[in-house]
mmCIF entry with sequence, helices, sheets and N, C-alpha, C, O atoms, coordinates in Angstrom:
data_MODEL
# 
_entry.id   MODEL 
# 
_entity.id                         1 
_entity.type                       polymer 
_entity.pdbx_number_of_molecules   1 
# 
_entity_poly.entity_id                      1 
_entity_poly.type                           'polypeptide(L)' 
_entity_poly.nstd_linkage                   no 
_entity_poly.nstd_monomer                   no 
_entity_poly.pdbx_seq_one_letter_code       MKSYRKELWFEVPARRGFINITPQVEECLRESRITQGLILCNAKQI 
_entity_poly.pdbx_seq_one_letter_code_can   MKSYRKELWFEVPARRGFINITPQVEECLRESRITQGLILCNAKQI 
_entity_poly.pdbx_strand_id                 A 
# 
loop_
_entity_poly_seq.entity_id 
_entity_poly_seq.num 
_entity_poly_seq.mon_id 
_entity_poly_seq.hetero 
1 1  MET n 
1 2  LYS n 
1 3  SER n 
1 4  TYR n 
1 5  ARG n 
1 6  LYS n 
1 7  GLU n 
1 8  LEU n 
1 9  TRP n 
1 10 PHE n 
1 11 GLU n 
1 12 VAL n 
1 13 PRO n 
1 14 ALA n 
1 15 ARG n 
1 16 ARG n 
1 17 GLY n 
1 18 PHE n 
1 19 ILE n 
1 20 ASN n 
1 21 ILE n 
1 22 THR n 
1 23 PRO n 
1 24 GLN n 
1 25 VAL n 
1 26 GLU n 
1 27 GLU n 
1 28 CYS n 
1 29 LEU n 
1 30 ARG n 
1 31 GLU n 
1 32 SER n 
1 33 ARG n 
1 34 ILE n 
1 35 THR n 
1 36 GLN n 
1 37 GLY n 
1 38 LEU n 
1 39 ILE n 
1 40 LEU n 
1 41 CYS n 
1 42 ASN n 
1 43 ALA n 
1 44 LYS n 
1 45 GLN n 
1 46 ILE n 
# 
_struct_asym.id          A 
_struct_asym.entity_id   1 
# 
_struct_conf.conf_type_id            HELX_P 
_struct_conf.id                      HELX_P1 
_struct_conf.pdbx_PDB_helix_id       AA1 
_struct_conf.beg_label_comp_id       THR 
_struct_conf.beg_label_asym_id       A 
_struct_conf.beg_label_seq_id        22 
_struct_conf.pdbx_beg_PDB_ins_code   ? 
_struct_conf.end_label_comp_id       SER 
_struct_conf.end_label_asym_id       A 
_struct_conf.end_label_seq_id        32 
_struct_conf.pdbx_end_PDB_ins_code   ? 
_struct_conf.beg_auth_comp_id        THR 
_struct_conf.beg_auth_asym_id        A 
_struct_conf.beg_auth_seq_id         22 
_struct_conf.end_auth_comp_id        SER 
_struct_conf.end_auth_asym_id        A 
_struct_conf.end_auth_seq_id         32 
_struct_conf.pdbx_PDB_helix_class    1 
_struct_conf.details                 ? 
_struct_conf.pdbx_PDB_helix_length   11 
# 
_struct_conf_type.id          HELX_P 
_struct_conf_type.criteria    ? 
_struct_conf_type.reference   ? 
# 
loop_
_atom_site.group_PDB 
_atom_site.id 
_atom_site.type_symbol 
_atom_site.label_atom_id 
_atom_site.label_alt_id 
_atom_site.label_comp_id 
_atom_site.label_asym_id 
_atom_site.label_entity_id 
_atom_site.label_seq_id 
_atom_site.pdbx_PDB_ins_code 
_atom_site.Cartn_x 
_atom_site.Cartn_y 
_atom_site.Cartn_z 
_atom_site.occupancy 
_atom_site.B_iso_or_equiv 
_atom_site.pdbx_formal_charge 
_atom_site.auth_seq_id 
_atom_site.auth_comp_id 
_atom_site.auth_asym_id 
_atom_site.auth_atom_id 
_atom_site.pdbx_PDB_model_num 
ATOM 1   N N  . MET A 1 1  ? -13.239 -6.486  -11.312 1.00 0.00 ? 1  MET A N  1 
ATOM 2   C CA . MET A 1 1  ? -12.238 -5.800  -10.558 1.00 0.00 ? 1  MET A CA 1 
ATOM 3   C C  . MET A 1 1  ? -12.409 -6.154  -9.079  1.00 0.00 ? 1  MET A C  1 
ATOM 4   O O  . MET A 1 1  ? -13.527 -6.166  -8.565  1.00 0.00 ? 1  MET A O  1 
ATOM 5   N N  . LYS A 1 2  ? -11.340 -6.430  -8.428  1.00 0.00 ? 2  LYS A N  1 
ATOM 6   C CA . LYS A 1 2  ? -11.395 -6.815  -7.003  1.00 0.00 ? 2  LYS A CA 1 
ATOM 7   C C  . LYS A 1 2  ? -11.218 -5.492  -6.209  1.00 0.00 ? 2  LYS A C  1 
ATOM 8   O O  . LYS A 1 2  ? -10.600 -4.538  -6.682  1.00 0.00 ? 2  LYS A O  1 
ATOM 9   N N  . SER A 1 3  ? -11.781 -5.482  -4.998  1.00 0.00 ? 3  SER A N  1 
ATOM 10  C CA . SER A 1 3  ? -11.543 -4.401  -4.112  1.00 0.00 ? 3  SER A CA 1 
ATOM 11  C C  . SER A 1 3  ? -11.515 -4.923  -2.616  1.00 0.00 ? 3  SER A C  1 
ATOM 12  O O  . SER A 1 3  ? -12.076 -5.970  -2.295  1.00 0.00 ? 3  SER A O  1 
ATOM 13  N N  . TYR A 1 4  ? -10.883 -4.191  -1.801  1.00 0.00 ? 4  TYR A N  1 
ATOM 14  C CA . TYR A 1 4  ? -10.704 -4.575  -0.392  1.00 0.00 ? 4  TYR A CA 1 
ATOM 15  C C  . TYR A 1 4  ? -10.702 -3.267  0.453   1.00 0.00 ? 4  TYR A C  1 
ATOM 16  O O  . TYR A 1 4  ? -10.084 -2.275  0.066   1.00 0.00 ? 4  TYR A O  1 
ATOM 17  N N  . ARG A 1 5  ? -11.370 -3.288  1.554   1.00 0.00 ? 5  ARG A N  1 
ATOM 18  C CA . ARG A 1 5  ? -11.425 -2.104  2.376   1.00 0.00 ? 5  ARG A CA 1 
ATOM 19  C C  . ARG A 1 5  ? -11.211 -2.544  3.833   1.00 0.00 ? 5  ARG A C  1 
ATOM 20  O O  . ARG A 1 5  ? -11.773 -3.535  4.300   1.00 0.00 ? 5  ARG A O  1 
ATOM 21  N N  . LYS A 1 6  ? -10.388 -1.775  4.516   1.00 0.00 ? 6  LYS A N  1 
ATOM 22  C CA . LYS A 1 6  ? -10.137 -1.969  5.942   1.00 0.00 ? 6  LYS A CA 1 
ATOM 23  C C  . LYS A 1 6  ? -9.812  -0.691  6.585   1.00 0.00 ? 6  LYS A C  1 
ATOM 24  O O  . LYS A 1 6  ? -9.059  0.089   6.003   1.00 0.00 ? 6  LYS A O  1 
ATOM 25  N N  . GLU A 1 7  ? -10.320 -0.397  7.758   1.00 0.00 ? 7  GLU A N  1 
ATOM 26  C CA . GLU A 1 7  ? -10.062 0.796   8.473   1.00 0.00 ? 7  GLU A CA 1 
ATOM 27  C C  . GLU A 1 7  ? -9.009  0.516   9.552   1.00 0.00 ? 7  GLU A C  1 
ATOM 28  O O  . GLU A 1 7  ? -9.137  -0.448  10.307  1.00 0.00 ? 7  GLU A O  1 
ATOM 29  N N  . LEU A 1 8  ? -8.004  1.328   9.625   1.00 0.00 ? 8  LEU A N  1 
ATOM 30  C CA . LEU A 1 8  ? -6.950  1.246   10.637  1.00 0.00 ? 8  LEU A CA 1 
ATOM 31  C C  . LEU A 1 8  ? -7.073  2.431   11.557  1.00 0.00 ? 8  LEU A C  1 
ATOM 32  O O  . LEU A 1 8  ? -7.252  3.561   11.102  1.00 0.00 ? 8  LEU A O  1 
ATOM 33  N N  . TRP A 1 9  ? -6.981  2.186   12.835  1.00 0.00 ? 9  TRP A N  1 
ATOM 34  C CA . TRP A 1 9  ? -7.029  3.299   13.812  1.00 0.00 ? 9  TRP A CA 1 
ATOM 35  C C  . TRP A 1 9  ? -5.770  3.386   14.573  1.00 0.00 ? 9  TRP A C  1 
ATOM 36  O O  . TRP A 1 9  ? -5.239  2.353   14.981  1.00 0.00 ? 9  TRP A O  1 
ATOM 37  N N  . PHE A 1 10 ? -5.232  4.602   14.802  1.00 0.00 ? 10 PHE A N  1 
ATOM 38  C CA . PHE A 1 10 ? -3.982  4.808   15.512  1.00 0.00 ? 10 PHE A CA 1 
ATOM 39  C C  . PHE A 1 10 ? -4.170  5.833   16.573  1.00 0.00 ? 10 PHE A C  1 
ATOM 40  O O  . PHE A 1 10 ? -4.941  6.780   16.411  1.00 0.00 ? 10 PHE A O  1 
ATOM 41  N N  . GLU A 1 11 ? -3.437  5.646   17.717  1.00 0.00 ? 11 GLU A N  1 
ATOM 42  C CA . GLU A 1 11 ? -3.420  6.573   18.819  1.00 0.00 ? 11 GLU A CA 1 
ATOM 43  C C  . GLU A 1 11 ? -2.082  7.171   18.893  1.00 0.00 ? 11 GLU A C  1 
ATOM 44  O O  . GLU A 1 11 ? -1.094  6.436   18.896  1.00 0.00 ? 11 GLU A O  1 
ATOM 45  N N  . VAL A 1 12 ? -1.974  8.456   18.952  1.00 0.00 ? 12 VAL A N  1 
ATOM 46  C CA . VAL A 1 12 ? -0.669  9.125   19.133  1.00 0.00 ? 12 VAL A CA 1 
ATOM 47  C C  . VAL A 1 12 ? -0.680  9.806   20.506  1.00 0.00 ? 12 VAL A C  1 
ATOM 48  O O  . VAL A 1 12 ? -1.725  10.280  20.951  1.00 0.00 ? 12 VAL A O  1 
ATOM 49  N N  . PRO A 1 13 ? 0.450   9.857   21.163  1.00 0.00 ? 13 PRO A N  1 
ATOM 50  C CA . PRO A 1 13 ? 0.489   10.382  22.534  1.00 0.00 ? 13 PRO A CA 1 
ATOM 51  C C  . PRO A 1 13 ? 0.305   11.915  22.585  1.00 0.00 ? 13 PRO A C  1 
ATOM 52  O O  . PRO A 1 13 ? -0.087  12.435  23.630  1.00 0.00 ? 13 PRO A O  1 
ATOM 53  N N  . ALA A 1 14 ? 0.565   12.625  21.534  1.00 0.00 ? 14 ALA A N  1 
ATOM 54  C CA . ALA A 1 14 ? 0.446   14.096  21.510  1.00 0.00 ? 14 ALA A CA 1 
ATOM 55  C C  . ALA A 1 14 ? -0.499  14.473  20.407  1.00 0.00 ? 14 ALA A C  1 
ATOM 56  O O  . ALA A 1 14 ? -1.021  13.627  19.681  1.00 0.00 ? 14 ALA A O  1 
ATOM 57  N N  . ARG A 1 15 ? -0.708  15.770  20.299  1.00 0.00 ? 15 ARG A N  1 
ATOM 58  C CA . ARG A 1 15 ? -1.662  16.264  19.249  1.00 0.00 ? 15 ARG A CA 1 
ATOM 59  C C  . ARG A 1 15 ? -1.140  15.899  17.850  1.00 0.00 ? 15 ARG A C  1 
ATOM 60  O O  . ARG A 1 15 ? -1.928  15.571  16.963  1.00 0.00 ? 15 ARG A O  1 
ATOM 61  N N  . ARG A 1 16 ? 0.136   15.954  17.657  1.00 0.00 ? 16 ARG A N  1 
ATOM 62  C CA . ARG A 1 16 ? 0.726   15.593  16.372  1.00 0.00 ? 16 ARG A CA 1 
ATOM 63  C C  . ARG A 1 16 ? 1.706   14.432  16.579  1.00 0.00 ? 16 ARG A C  1 
ATOM 64  O O  . ARG A 1 16 ? 2.286   14.249  17.650  1.00 0.00 ? 16 ARG A O  1 
ATOM 65  N N  . GLY A 1 17 ? 1.860   13.652  15.486  1.00 0.00 ? 17 GLY A N  1 
ATOM 66  C CA . GLY A 1 17 ? 2.823   12.614  15.595  1.00 0.00 ? 17 GLY A CA 1 
ATOM 67  C C  . GLY A 1 17 ? 3.015   11.896  14.232  1.00 0.00 ? 17 GLY A C  1 
ATOM 68  O O  . GLY A 1 17 ? 2.141   11.951  13.366  1.00 0.00 ? 17 GLY A O  1 
ATOM 69  N N  . PHE A 1 18 ? 4.139   11.243  14.069  1.00 0.00 ? 18 PHE A N  1 
ATOM 70  C CA . PHE A 1 18 ? 4.368   10.509  12.906  1.00 0.00 ? 18 PHE A CA 1 
ATOM 71  C C  . PHE A 1 18 ? 4.378   8.994   13.218  1.00 0.00 ? 18 PHE A C  1 
ATOM 72  O O  . PHE A 1 18 ? 5.044   8.565   14.160  1.00 0.00 ? 18 PHE A O  1 
ATOM 73  N N  . ILE A 1 19 ? 3.658   8.208   12.448  1.00 0.00 ? 19 ILE A N  1 
ATOM 74  C CA . ILE A 1 19 ? 3.620   6.760   12.653  1.00 0.00 ? 19 ILE A CA 1 
ATOM 75  C C  . ILE A 1 19 ? 3.948   6.136   11.257  1.00 0.00 ? 19 ILE A C  1 
ATOM 76  O O  . ILE A 1 19 ? 3.396   6.550   10.238  1.00 0.00 ? 19 ILE A O  1 
ATOM 77  N N  . ASN A 1 20 ? 4.837   5.159   11.248  1.00 0.00 ? 20 ASN A N  1 
ATOM 78  C CA . ASN A 1 20 ? 5.151   4.384   10.095  1.00 0.00 ? 20 ASN A CA 1 
ATOM 79  C C  . ASN A 1 20 ? 4.049   3.338   9.949   1.00 0.00 ? 20 ASN A C  1 
ATOM 80  O O  . ASN A 1 20 ? 4.032   2.385   10.728  1.00 0.00 ? 20 ASN A O  1 
ATOM 81  N N  . ILE A 1 21 ? 3.152   3.462   9.019   1.00 0.00 ? 21 ILE A N  1 
ATOM 82  C CA . ILE A 1 21 ? 2.060   2.516   8.831   1.00 0.00 ? 21 ILE A CA 1 
ATOM 83  C C  . ILE A 1 21 ? 2.349   1.478   7.763   1.00 0.00 ? 21 ILE A C  1 
ATOM 84  O O  . ILE A 1 21 ? 1.479   0.662   7.459   1.00 0.00 ? 21 ILE A O  1 
ATOM 85  N N  . THR A 1 22 ? 3.565   1.479   7.172   1.00 0.00 ? 22 THR A N  1 
ATOM 86  C CA . THR A 1 22 ? 3.909   0.545   6.129   1.00 0.00 ? 22 THR A CA 1 
ATOM 87  C C  . THR A 1 22 ? 3.628   -0.908  6.504   1.00 0.00 ? 22 THR A C  1 
ATOM 88  O O  . THR A 1 22 ? 2.997   -1.609  5.713   1.00 0.00 ? 22 THR A O  1 
ATOM 89  N N  . PRO A 1 23 ? 4.069   -1.408  7.686   1.00 0.00 ? 23 PRO A N  1 
ATOM 90  C CA . PRO A 1 23 ? 3.771   -2.856  8.020   1.00 0.00 ? 23 PRO A CA 1 
ATOM 91  C C  . PRO A 1 23 ? 2.294   -3.174  8.046   1.00 0.00 ? 23 PRO A C  1 
ATOM 92  O O  . PRO A 1 23 ? 1.881   -4.248  7.610   1.00 0.00 ? 23 PRO A O  1 
ATOM 93  N N  . GLN A 1 24 ? 1.478   -2.234  8.564   1.00 0.00 ? 24 GLN A N  1 
ATOM 94  C CA . GLN A 1 24 ? 0.032   -2.501  8.630   1.00 0.00 ? 24 GLN A CA 1 
ATOM 95  C C  . GLN A 1 24 ? -0.552  -2.523  7.216   1.00 0.00 ? 24 GLN A C  1 
ATOM 96  O O  . GLN A 1 24 ? -1.395  -3.371  6.924   1.00 0.00 ? 24 GLN A O  1 
ATOM 97  N N  . VAL A 1 25 ? -0.124  -1.603  6.320   1.00 0.00 ? 25 VAL A N  1 
ATOM 98  C CA . VAL A 1 25 ? -0.606  -1.599  4.976   1.00 0.00 ? 25 VAL A CA 1 
ATOM 99  C C  . VAL A 1 25 ? -0.143  -2.826  4.224   1.00 0.00 ? 25 VAL A C  1 
ATOM 100 O O  . VAL A 1 25 ? -0.895  -3.356  3.406   1.00 0.00 ? 25 VAL A O  1 
ATOM 101 N N  . GLU A 1 26 ? 1.037   -3.285  4.463   1.00 0.00 ? 26 GLU A N  1 
ATOM 102 C CA . GLU A 1 26 ? 1.483   -4.521  3.807   1.00 0.00 ? 26 GLU A CA 1 
ATOM 103 C C  . GLU A 1 26 ? 0.633   -5.746  4.273   1.00 0.00 ? 26 GLU A C  1 
ATOM 104 O O  . GLU A 1 26 ? 0.318   -6.645  3.495   1.00 0.00 ? 26 GLU A O  1 
ATOM 105 N N  . GLU A 1 27 ? 0.299   -5.726  5.529   1.00 0.00 ? 27 GLU A N  1 
ATOM 106 C CA . GLU A 1 27 ? -0.510  -6.794  6.088   1.00 0.00 ? 27 GLU A CA 1 
ATOM 107 C C  . GLU A 1 27 ? -1.936  -6.780  5.404   1.00 0.00 ? 27 GLU A C  1 
ATOM 108 O O  . GLU A 1 27 ? -2.473  -7.829  5.047   1.00 0.00 ? 27 GLU A O  1 
ATOM 109 N N  . CYS A 1 28 ? -2.497  -5.591  5.247   1.00 0.00 ? 28 CYS A N  1 
ATOM 110 C CA . CYS A 1 28 ? -3.772  -5.463  4.585   1.00 0.00 ? 28 CYS A CA 1 
ATOM 111 C C  . CYS A 1 28 ? -3.693  -6.002  3.166   1.00 0.00 ? 28 CYS A C  1 
ATOM 112 O O  . CYS A 1 28 ? -4.618  -6.665  2.696   1.00 0.00 ? 28 CYS A O  1 
ATOM 113 N N  . LEU A 1 29 ? -2.578  -5.714  2.478   1.00 0.00 ? 29 LEU A N  1 
ATOM 114 C CA . LEU A 1 29 ? -2.409  -6.160  1.123   1.00 0.00 ? 29 LEU A CA 1 
ATOM 115 C C  . LEU A 1 29 ? -2.354  -7.703  1.082   1.00 0.00 ? 29 LEU A C  1 
ATOM 116 O O  . LEU A 1 29 ? -2.923  -8.321  0.182   1.00 0.00 ? 29 LEU A O  1 
ATOM 117 N N  . ARG A 1 30 ? -1.669  -8.312  2.055   1.00 0.00 ? 30 ARG A N  1 
ATOM 118 C CA . ARG A 1 30 ? -1.610  -9.773  2.101   1.00 0.00 ? 30 ARG A CA 1 
ATOM 119 C C  . ARG A 1 30 ? -2.997  -10.371 2.386   1.00 0.00 ? 30 ARG A C  1 
ATOM 120 O O  . ARG A 1 30 ? -3.356  -11.386 1.791   1.00 0.00 ? 30 ARG A O  1 
ATOM 121 N N  . GLU A 1 31 ? -3.765  -9.771  3.268   1.00 0.00 ? 31 GLU A N  1 
ATOM 122 C CA . GLU A 1 31 ? -5.074  -10.213 3.593   1.00 0.00 ? 31 GLU A CA 1 
ATOM 123 C C  . GLU A 1 31 ? -6.043  -10.149 2.381   1.00 0.00 ? 31 GLU A C  1 
ATOM 124 O O  . GLU A 1 31 ? -6.950  -10.970 2.235   1.00 0.00 ? 31 GLU A O  1 
ATOM 125 N N  . SER A 1 32 ? -5.807  -9.154  1.542   1.00 0.00 ? 32 SER A N  1 
ATOM 126 C CA . SER A 1 32 ? -6.716  -8.907  0.397   1.00 0.00 ? 32 SER A CA 1 
ATOM 127 C C  . SER A 1 32 ? -6.484  -9.895  -0.724  1.00 0.00 ? 32 SER A C  1 
ATOM 128 O O  . SER A 1 32 ? -7.380  -10.131 -1.535  1.00 0.00 ? 32 SER A O  1 
ATOM 129 N N  . ARG A 1 33 ? -5.271  -10.489 -0.785  1.00 0.00 ? 33 ARG A N  1 
ATOM 130 C CA . ARG A 1 33 ? -4.947  -11.445 -1.856  1.00 0.00 ? 33 ARG A CA 1 
ATOM 131 C C  . ARG A 1 33 ? -4.972  -10.798 -3.209  1.00 0.00 ? 33 ARG A C  1 
ATOM 132 O O  . ARG A 1 33 ? -5.030  -11.505 -4.215  1.00 0.00 ? 33 ARG A O  1 
ATOM 133 N N  . ILE A 1 34 ? -4.931  -9.474  -3.287  1.00 0.00 ? 34 ILE A N  1 
ATOM 134 C CA . ILE A 1 34 ? -4.799  -8.772  -4.564  1.00 0.00 ? 34 ILE A CA 1 
ATOM 135 C C  . ILE A 1 34 ? -3.360  -8.628  -4.973  1.00 0.00 ? 34 ILE A C  1 
ATOM 136 O O  . ILE A 1 34 ? -2.540  -8.150  -4.189  1.00 0.00 ? 34 ILE A O  1 
ATOM 137 N N  . THR A 1 35 ? -3.029  -9.034  -6.192  1.00 0.00 ? 35 THR A N  1 
ATOM 138 C CA . THR A 1 35 ? -1.671  -9.078  -6.660  1.00 0.00 ? 35 THR A CA 1 
ATOM 139 C C  . THR A 1 35 ? -1.229  -7.869  -7.505  1.00 0.00 ? 35 THR A C  1 
ATOM 140 O O  . THR A 1 35 ? -0.049  -7.520  -7.553  1.00 0.00 ? 35 THR A O  1 
ATOM 141 N N  . GLN A 1 36 ? -2.179  -7.267  -8.144  1.00 0.00 ? 36 GLN A N  1 
ATOM 142 C CA . GLN A 1 36 ? -1.884  -6.120  -9.067  1.00 0.00 ? 36 GLN A CA 1 
ATOM 143 C C  . GLN A 1 36 ? -2.834  -5.022  -8.801  1.00 0.00 ? 36 GLN A C  1 
ATOM 144 O O  . GLN A 1 36 ? -4.002  -5.247  -8.485  1.00 0.00 ? 36 GLN A O  1 
ATOM 145 N N  . GLY A 1 37 ? -2.317  -3.777  -8.935  1.00 0.00 ? 37 GLY A N  1 
ATOM 146 C CA . GLY A 1 37 ? -3.169  -2.625  -8.730  1.00 0.00 ? 37 GLY A CA 1 
ATOM 147 C C  . GLY A 1 37 ? -2.539  -1.544  -7.916  1.00 0.00 ? 37 GLY A C  1 
ATOM 148 O O  . GLY A 1 37 ? -1.317  -1.454  -7.798  1.00 0.00 ? 37 GLY A O  1 
ATOM 149 N N  . LEU A 1 38 ? -3.410  -0.701  -7.342  1.00 0.00 ? 38 LEU A N  1 
ATOM 150 C CA . LEU A 1 38 ? -2.998  0.420   -6.523  1.00 0.00 ? 38 LEU A CA 1 
ATOM 151 C C  . LEU A 1 38 ? -3.540  0.330   -5.180  1.00 0.00 ? 38 LEU A C  1 
ATOM 152 O O  . LEU A 1 38 ? -4.586  -0.291  -4.993  1.00 0.00 ? 38 LEU A O  1 
ATOM 153 N N  . ILE A 1 39 ? -2.879  0.930   -4.168  1.00 0.00 ? 39 ILE A N  1 
ATOM 154 C CA . ILE A 1 39 ? -3.380  1.092   -2.827  1.00 0.00 ? 39 ILE A CA 1 
ATOM 155 C C  . ILE A 1 39 ? -3.715  2.551   -2.582  1.00 0.00 ? 39 ILE A C  1 
ATOM 156 O O  . ILE A 1 39 ? -2.905  3.436   -2.859  1.00 0.00 ? 39 ILE A O  1 
ATOM 157 N N  . LEU A 1 40 ? -4.869  2.793   -2.079  1.00 0.00 ? 40 LEU A N  1 
ATOM 158 C CA . LEU A 1 40 ? -5.204  4.188   -1.656  1.00 0.00 ? 40 LEU A CA 1 
ATOM 159 C C  . LEU A 1 40 ? -5.276  4.245   -0.150  1.00 0.00 ? 40 LEU A C  1 
ATOM 160 O O  . LEU A 1 40 ? -6.100  3.554   0.449   1.00 0.00 ? 40 LEU A O  1 
ATOM 161 N N  . CYS A 1 41 ? -4.456  5.032   0.467   1.00 0.00 ? 41 CYS A N  1 
ATOM 162 C CA . CYS A 1 41 ? -4.489  5.255   1.901   1.00 0.00 ? 41 CYS A CA 1 
ATOM 163 C C  . CYS A 1 41 ? -5.058  6.613   2.122   1.00 0.00 ? 41 CYS A C  1 
ATOM 164 O O  . CYS A 1 41 ? -4.456  7.584   1.664   1.00 0.00 ? 41 CYS A O  1 
ATOM 165 N N  . ASN A 1 42 ? -6.148  6.761   2.772   1.00 0.00 ? 42 ASN A N  1 
ATOM 166 C CA . ASN A 1 42 ? -6.837  8.059   2.941   1.00 0.00 ? 42 ASN A CA 1 
ATOM 167 C C  . ASN A 1 42 ? -6.961  8.369   4.449   1.00 0.00 ? 42 ASN A C  1 
ATOM 168 O O  . ASN A 1 42 ? -7.564  7.610   5.208   1.00 0.00 ? 42 ASN A O  1 
ATOM 169 N N  . ALA A 1 43 ? -6.376  9.494   4.851   1.00 0.00 ? 43 ALA A N  1 
ATOM 170 C CA . ALA A 1 43 ? -6.491  9.899   6.242   1.00 0.00 ? 43 ALA A CA 1 
ATOM 171 C C  . ALA A 1 43 ? -7.832  10.695  6.382   1.00 0.00 ? 43 ALA A C  1 
ATOM 172 O O  . ALA A 1 43 ? -8.069  11.682  5.686   1.00 0.00 ? 43 ALA A O  1 
ATOM 173 N N  . LYS A 1 44 ? -8.657  10.227  7.281   1.00 0.00 ? 44 LYS A N  1 
ATOM 174 C CA . LYS A 1 44 ? -9.939  10.914  7.437   1.00 0.00 ? 44 LYS A CA 1 
ATOM 175 C C  . LYS A 1 44 ? -9.838  12.179  8.228   1.00 0.00 ? 44 LYS A C  1 
ATOM 176 O O  . LYS A 1 44 ? -10.601 13.114  7.982   1.00 0.00 ? 44 LYS A O  1 
ATOM 177 N N  . GLN A 1 45 ? -8.933  12.252  9.167   1.00 0.00 ? 45 GLN A N  1 
ATOM 178 C CA . GLN A 1 45 ? -8.834  13.475  10.012  1.00 0.00 ? 45 GLN A CA 1 
ATOM 179 C C  . GLN A 1 45 ? -7.375  13.928  9.986   1.00 0.00 ? 45 GLN A C  1 
ATOM 180 O O  . GLN A 1 45 ? -6.512  13.332  10.630  1.00 0.00 ? 45 GLN A O  1 
ATOM 181 N N  . ILE A 1 46 ? -7.125  14.975  9.243   1.00 0.00 ? 46 ILE A N  1 
ATOM 182 C CA . ILE A 1 46 ? -5.806  15.495  9.193   1.00 0.00 ? 46 ILE A CA 1 
ATOM 183 C C  . ILE A 1 46 ? -5.846  17.008  9.559   1.00 0.00 ? 46 ILE A C  1 
ATOM 184 O O  . ILE A 1 46 ? -4.806  17.666  9.578   1.00 0.00 ? 46 ILE A O  1 
# 
């Protein structure tokens, strides 16, 4: 089984904010070269 891990950091101007992270997640998927499976996106501080 293949695995790939990458941490992404985001800065928001206020205490709360919404960021569309889809393009960054898609880029991670391309970097991983994994073609089948699931992606787990875990927010460490919510």
